[in-house]
matplotlib code that plots the C-alpha trace (Angstrom):
import matplotlib.pyplot as plt

x = [-29.9, -28.2, -25.9, -28.7, -30.5, -27.3, -26.7, -30.2, -29.6, -26.3, -27.8, -30.8, -28.4, -30.2, -27.3, -25.8, -22.1, -19.9, -16.3, -13.9, -11.3, -12.2, -8.8, -7.3, -8.7, -12.0, -13.5, -13.2, -14.5, -17.5, -18.3, -18.3, -20.6, -22.9, -22.8, -23.8, -26.9, -25.9, -26.4, -22.9, -21.8, -18.2, -16.6, -13.5, -12.1, -11.1, -14.1, -12.8, -13.1, -16.6, -17.8, -16.4, -18.1, -21.5, -21.1, -20.4, -16.7, -13.8, -10.3, -9.0, -8.1, -9.6, -13.1, -15.0, -17.1, -20.0, -19.9, -19.9, -22.6, -24.9, -24.7, -25.1, -28.1, -29.7, -29.0, -26.7, -23.6, -23.0, -20.1, -19.8, -17.2, -19.6, -18.9, -22.3, -23.6, -21.8, -24.7, -26.8, -24.2, -24.5, -21.0, -18.0, -14.8, -11.7, -9.4, -7.2, -3.4, -0.8, 2.5, 5.8, 7.3, 10.7, 12.1, 10.7, 8.3, 4.6, 2.2, -1.2, -2.6, -5.1, -6.4, -6.7, -8.6, -11.0, -11.4, -12.3, -15.0, -16.4, -16.3, -18.2, -21.0, -20.8, -24.0, -25.1, -25.0, -22.3, -19.5, -16.2, -13.4, -9.9, -8.4, -5.5, -2.1, -0.5, 1.6, 0.4, -1.7, -3.1, -6.7, -6.5, -4.3, -5.5, -9.0, -10.5, -9.8, -11.3, -14.5, -14.8, -14.8, -18.3, -19.6, -20.3, -18.9, -16.9, -18.4, -21.8, -22.7, -20.3, -18.0, -14.4, -12.1, -9.2, -9.2, -6.0, -6.5, -5.1, -5.4, -3.1, -3.7, -3.9, -4.3, -7.0, -7.2, -7.2, -9.7, -11.5, -14.2, -12.1, -9.1, -9.4, -10.2, -8.4, -10.5, -9.5, -11.8, -11.1, -13.5, -14.9, -18.2, -16.4, -14.6, -17.8, -19.7, -17.0, -16.7, -20.4, -20.3, -17.4, -18.9, -21.7, -19.3, -16.2, -15.9, -13.8, -13.3, -10.4, -11.1, -8.1, -7.9, -7.4, -6.9, -3.2, -2.9, -4.6, -2.3, 0.7, -0.4, -0.5, 3.0, 4.3, 2.9, 4.6, 7.8, 8.1, 8.1, 10.4, 13.0, 12.9, 13.1, 16.1, 17.7, 17.3, 18.4, 21.6, 22.0, 21.7, 24.6, 26.7, 26.0, 27.1, 30.4, 30.8, 29.9, 26.7, 23.2, 20.9, 17.8, 19.4, 20.4, 16.8, 15.2, 17.5, 16.8, 13.0, 13.1, 13.5, 10.0, 10.4, 12.1, 12.4, 10.1, 11.3, 11.5, 12.9, 15.3, 14.3, 15.0, 13.6, 10.3, 7.1, 3.5, 2.0, 2.6, 5.9, 8.3, 6.4, 4.8, 8.0, 9.0, 5.8, 6.9, 10.5, 9.3, 7.1, 9.9, 12.2, 9.7, 10.2, 14.0, 14.4, 16.2, 14.7, 18.0, 16.7, 14.0, 16.3, 18.9, 16.3, 15.2, 18.8, 19.4, 16.1, 16.6, 20.0, 18.7, 17.9, 21.5, 22.6, 20.4, 22.0, 25.4, 24.2, 23.1, 26.6, 28.1, 25.9, 26.9, 30.6, 30.4, 29.5, 32.2, 29.5, 29.1, 25.8, 25.6, 25.7, 23.2, 19.5, 17.8, 14.4, 12.8, 10.2, 7.5, 6.8, 4.1, 5.5, 3.9, 3.2, 0.0, -1.2, -1.2, -0.2, 3.0, 3.1, 6.6, 7.7, 11.4, 11.2, 10.7, 13.9, 15.8, 14.6, 15.6, 19.1, 19.7, 18.6, 20.8, 23.7, 22.8, 21.0, 18.0, 15.3, 12.0, 9.6, 7.2, 4.3, 1.0, -0.8, 0.5, 0.1, 1.0, 3.4, 2.8, 5.7, 7.1, 9.9, 11.0, 11.2, 9.0, 5.7, 6.1, 4.2, 4.8, 6.6, 5.7, 7.8, 8.4, 11.7, 12.4, 11.9, 14.0, 16.9, 17.1, 18.1, 21.6, 20.0, 16.6, 16.0, 13.2, 12.0, 8.4, 7.8, 4.3, 2.7, 2.0, 5.4, 7.3, 10.6, 12.0, 11.4, 13.0, 16.2, 16.3, 16.2, 17.9, 21.6, 21.7, 19.1, 19.3, 16.8, 15.9, 13.0, 14.3, 11.7, 14.0, 14.3, 14.4, 14.7, 17.2, 19.8, 23.3, 26.3, 26.6, 23.6, 21.4, 22.6, 20.7, 20.7]
y = [5.9, 3.6, 0.6, -1.9, -0.1, 0.3, -3.5, -4.1, -1.7, -3.3, -6.9, -5.8, -4.0, -0.7, 1.1, 3.7, 3.4, 6.4, 5.8, 8.7, 8.2, 6.6, 5.2, 1.7, 0.8, 2.8, 2.1, -1.8, -1.7, 0.5, -2.0, -4.9, -3.2, -2.2, -5.9, -6.9, -4.8, -1.6, 2.0, 3.3, 6.9, 7.6, 10.9, 12.2, 15.7, 14.6, 15.7, 13.6, 10.4, 11.4, 12.1, 8.8, 6.8, 8.5, 7.9, 4.2, 4.5, 2.7, 4.1, 1.1, -2.2, -4.3, -2.9, -2.9, -0.1, -2.5, -3.2, 0.4, 1.3, -1.5, -0.3, 3.3, 2.5, 0.6, 3.5, 1.5, 3.5, 7.2, 9.6, 13.2, 15.9, 17.2, 16.1, 17.2, 13.8, 12.4, 13.6, 10.8, 8.1, 5.3, 4.0, 5.9, 4.3, 6.4, 5.2, 8.2, 8.2, 8.3, 9.3, 10.2, 13.6, 14.3, 13.7, 10.2, 11.1, 10.0, 12.5, 11.9, 15.2, 13.4, 11.4, 14.5, 16.4, 13.5, 13.1, 16.8, 16.5, 13.4, 15.0, 18.1, 15.8, 13.0, 11.8, 9.2, 5.6, 6.4, 3.8, 5.3, 3.0, 4.0, 1.8, 4.0, 2.5, 4.4, 4.0, 2.1, 4.4, 6.7, 5.6, 5.9, 9.0, 11.1, 9.8, 9.2, 12.6, 14.6, 12.5, 12.6, 16.4, 16.1, 15.1, 11.5, 8.4, 5.9, 2.4, 3.7, 6.8, 6.2, 3.3, 3.6, 1.0, 0.3, -2.2, -2.3, -2.4, -5.4, -4.5, -6.2, -4.4, -6.8, -9.9, -12.0, -14.5, -12.5, -9.6, -7.4, -10.0, -13.1, -11.5, -12.0, -8.6, -7.8, -5.6, -3.9, -1.6, 1.1, -0.9, -4.4, -3.0, -1.0, -4.0, -6.1, -3.4, -3.0, -6.8, -7.0, -4.5, -6.1, -9.6, -8.5, -7.8, -10.0, -13.7, -13.8, -11.2, -11.6, -9.7, -8.6, -7.1, -3.4, -0.8, -0.7, -4.4, -4.1, -1.1, -3.1, -6.2, -4.1, -2.8, -6.3, -7.6, -5.0, -4.8, -8.6, -8.2, -5.2, -6.9, -10.2, -8.3, -6.4, -9.7, -11.2, -7.9, -8.1, -11.8, -10.6, -8.2, -11.0, -13.4, -10.7, -10.4, -14.2, -14.6, -16.5, -16.0, -15.2, -16.6, -20.0, -19.8, -18.8, -21.5, -24.1, -23.0, -22.9, -26.7, -27.1, -28.0, -26.4, -23.5, -21.4, -19.0, -17.6, -13.9, -12.3, -9.4, -6.4, -2.8, -1.4, -1.2, 0.3, 0.8, 2.7, 0.2, -1.7, 1.3, 3.4, 1.4, 0.2, 3.9, 4.5, 1.8, 3.0, 6.6, 5.5, 3.5, 6.6, 8.4, 5.7, 6.0, 2.8, 2.4, -0.2, -1.1, -4.1, -2.0, 1.0, -1.3, -2.9, 0.5, 1.5, -1.7, -1.5, 2.3, 1.7, -0.7, 1.9, 3.0, -0.6, -1.0, 2.1, 0.6, -2.4, -0.1, 1.4, -2.1, -2.9, 0.3, -0.3, -3.5, -1.3, 1.3, 3.9, 6.5, 6.8, 10.5, 9.7, 6.9, 6.2, 4.0, 2.4, 1.5, -1.3, -0.8, 2.3, 0.8, -0.5, -3.9, -6.3, -5.9, -2.8, 0.9, 2.0, 4.1, 5.0, 4.9, 3.0, 2.3, 2.9, 6.6, 6.7, 4.8, 7.1, 10.1, 8.8, 8.0, 11.4, 13.1, 11.3, 12.6, 9.7, 10.1, 8.0, 6.7, 4.1, 1.4, 0.4, -0.9, 0.0, 3.6, 5.3, 8.7, 9.5, 13.0, 15.3, 14.9, 13.0, 11.1, 14.1, 15.8, 14.3, 11.5, 8.8, 5.1, 4.1, 1.1, -2.0, -2.6, -4.0, -0.6, 1.2, -1.2, -0.8, 2.9, 2.3, 1.4, -0.4, -1.7, -2.1, -4.4, -2.8, -4.1, -7.5, -7.0, -10.0, -9.7, -8.3, -10.2, -10.6, -12.7, -9.8, -7.5, -9.6, -10.2, -6.5, -4.8, -4.0, -4.8, -5.7, -5.3, -7.6, -6.8, -9.3, -12.4, -11.8, -13.2, -16.6, -19.3, -16.7, -17.4, -14.7, -13.8, -14.0, -11.1, -9.4, -9.8, -8.6, -9.7, -8.6]
z = [20.3, 22.7, 22.2, 22.2, 19.4, 17.4, 17.6, 16.3, 13.4, 12.5, 12.6, 10.5, 8.0, 8.7, 10.1, 7.8, 7.3, 6.4, 5.2, 5.2, 2.4, -0.9, -1.8, -2.0, 1.4, 1.6, -1.7, -1.6, 2.0, 0.9, -1.8, 0.6, 3.0, 0.2, -1.0, 2.5, 2.3, 4.1, 2.9, 2.5, 2.1, 1.0, 1.9, 0.2, -0.5, -4.0, -6.2, -9.0, -7.0, -5.7, -9.2, -10.5, -7.8, -8.3, -12.1, -11.6, -12.5, -10.8, -10.4, -8.5, -10.1, -7.3, -7.8, -11.1, -12.5, -12.9, -9.1, -8.2, -10.7, -9.5, -5.9, -6.8, -9.0, -6.1, -3.7, -1.5, -2.3, -2.9, -2.4, -1.3, -0.3, 2.3, 5.9, 7.1, 6.0, 9.1, 11.2, 9.6, 10.1, 12.7, 11.9, 10.7, 9.4, 8.8, 6.0, 5.3, 4.4, 7.1, 5.4, 6.9, 7.1, 5.6, 9.1, 9.0, 11.8, 11.5, 9.9, 11.3, 10.2, 7.9, 10.9, 13.0, 10.3, 9.8, 13.6, 13.9, 11.3, 13.1, 16.5, 15.4, 14.2, 16.7, 18.4, 20.9, 19.6, 17.0, 16.3, 15.2, 13.8, 12.7, 9.9, 9.0, 10.0, 12.8, 15.9, 19.0, 21.2, 18.5, 19.0, 22.7, 23.0, 20.0, 19.0, 22.4, 24.1, 21.3, 21.2, 25.0, 24.7, 23.2, 26.7, 25.8, 27.6, 25.6, 25.6, 26.6, 24.6, 21.7, 20.6, 19.4, 18.0, 15.7, 12.9, 10.7, 7.0, 5.2, 1.6, -0.9, -4.3, -7.2, -5.1, -6.8, -3.9, -0.7, -0.9, 1.6, 2.2, 2.9, 4.7, 8.5, 10.2, 13.4, 15.7, 19.0, 21.0, 23.6, 25.9, 25.7, 24.5, 21.8, 20.5, 20.5, 18.6, 15.9, 15.6, 15.1, 12.3, 10.4, 10.9, 8.6, 5.7, 6.2, 6.6, 9.8, 12.6, 15.0, 18.3, 20.3, 23.8, 22.9, 20.2, 21.1, 20.4, 17.1, 16.1, 17.1, 15.1, 11.9, 12.5, 13.2, 10.0, 7.8, 9.9, 9.5, 5.7, 5.8, 7.9, 5.9, 2.6, 3.9, 4.9, 1.4, -0.2, 1.8, 0.8, -2.8, -2.2, -0.6, -3.5, -5.9, -4.1, -4.0, -7.7, -7.0, -8.3, -5.4, -7.1, -7.3, -3.6, -2.6, -4.7, -3.2, 0.4, -0.3, -0.8, 3.0, 4.2, 7.6, 9.2, 6.1, 4.3, 0.9, 0.4, -2.7, -3.4, -5.4, -6.3, -3.0, -1.1, -2.5, -1.6, 1.3, 4.0, 4.0, 3.5, 6.0, 8.8, 10.5, 10.9, 12.9, 15.4, 15.4, 16.1, 19.0, 20.6, 20.4, 22.5, 25.1, 24.9, 23.0, 19.7, 17.3, 15.7, 13.7, 12.1, 11.3, 9.8, 7.6, 6.4, 5.7, 3.6, 1.7, 1.1, -0.5, -3.2, -5.8, -5.6, -6.1, -9.1, -10.6, -10.1, -12.0, -14.9, -14.8, -15.1, -18.0, -19.8, -19.0, -21.0, -24.0, -23.1, -22.6, -19.9, -18.0, -18.8, -22.5, -22.4, -22.9, -20.3, -20.4, -17.1, -17.2, -14.6, -12.5, -10.3, -7.0, -7.6, -10.4, -12.4, -10.5, -11.3, -7.8, -7.9, -4.2, -2.8, -5.9, -6.1, -9.8, -9.1, -7.1, -9.7, -12.5, -10.4, -9.7, -13.3, -14.4, -11.8, -13.4, -16.8, -18.4, -20.6, -19.1, -20.4, -19.0, -20.1, -17.9, -19.4, -16.1, -15.8, -19.2, -17.9, -15.1, -13.6, -12.9, -9.4, -7.6, -10.7, -12.9, -15.6, -16.7, -19.2, -21.1, -21.3, -24.5, -26.6, -26.1, -29.8, -31.2, -32.9, -29.6, -27.6, -30.0, -29.2, -25.6, -24.3, -21.3, -20.2, -16.4, -15.2, -12.0, -11.9, -13.4, -14.9, -16.5, -20.2, -21.0, -23.7, -21.9, -24.7, -27.0, -24.4, -24.3, -28.0, -29.0, -26.0, -26.0, -22.2, -19.6, -15.8, -14.2, -10.6, -10.4, -12.1, -14.8, -17.5, -15.7, -18.4, -21.3, -24.0, -23.8, -25.1, -22.8, -20.4, -21.9, -18.8, -15.4, -12.4, -8.7]

ax = plt.figure().add_subplot(projection="3d")
ax.plot(x, y, z, "-o")
ax.set_aspect("equal")
plt.show()
């Protein structure tokens, strides 16, 4: 099959789309392509996810089980652990994790593994797109050489592009369909082919000059957030020293109709993107003998926030003349983000770990995470009920994730002390010195 035939198959929605990685990025994307009329095959090594999809069950809040079941029943969506199905695919999209090693260097081993599976089954007329966040140059320096080894020519025999994921879990306004899709190809023909595919399933495609430009765009987006969050976190520390409430300062500044964009402090960064992506750029620049001082300073400030939260818990306990090692602490929210179940890189886990290391007995409440497996934060545990009787058992409650639906008035009324890292108790009646904010 040549490029002309592939274009026709894409326009006619007859092209088969394979998506490697059925997580927070891959599954919603698969649903959108199925909704657009394509036959979509999801590939994942997690047999539980595969079984769930094929049974019409969702494990992600942004996609309903009813949606999945409808597309599975109509034979537009299926999932498998078998990479052999790639031989039948016209288009392959890679949506695998890209974590950091303990040394804060990029770990693209998942990309390399997926690439190898694709390369072994690549054929003429195949479109391959990487969506996993990575450093500028990955598509050209890692993906391209391996696919060229198959004997095919890029832009003629096969097409290769990068299109950064822009998933915001829990966002009810901006979803996969209506979020603009940046696309950069290795060649002009590659970019046009990838843009054509996405234009069938998303409202707006934004072509850029190259895969490197698309990779850099993704890193800029999340570095922008990381640096601005670090700035406002430092402002929170400054306000604390000056005896000011940072939330009032931000609200006042936000009334300026130009030249200011409000960001808000918090207990640290969470999720797969913002805490990780800037390190990919910083690492790449170190290979070019350049130190990204702004990025590294932001990471240092944001990474120190769990320690600052712990110091606020110590302050709250000191008012009661209690030692942290002899106290019971309740953490509200272990998901990294409001009204989601995603615990990836959640600052709550760091805070719980720090408190336990200092001898505190720590429990948590999170309506979206009923069970927290053993790991970084400590032993496996279950969410406790937020009843008045339960609240009175703890010496301090710490609001780390401000989930909706939580009765914060009840929290303040029945807790001995509250540390509020999210301003969730704004407007709540409270006793003097009972609530400590960032």
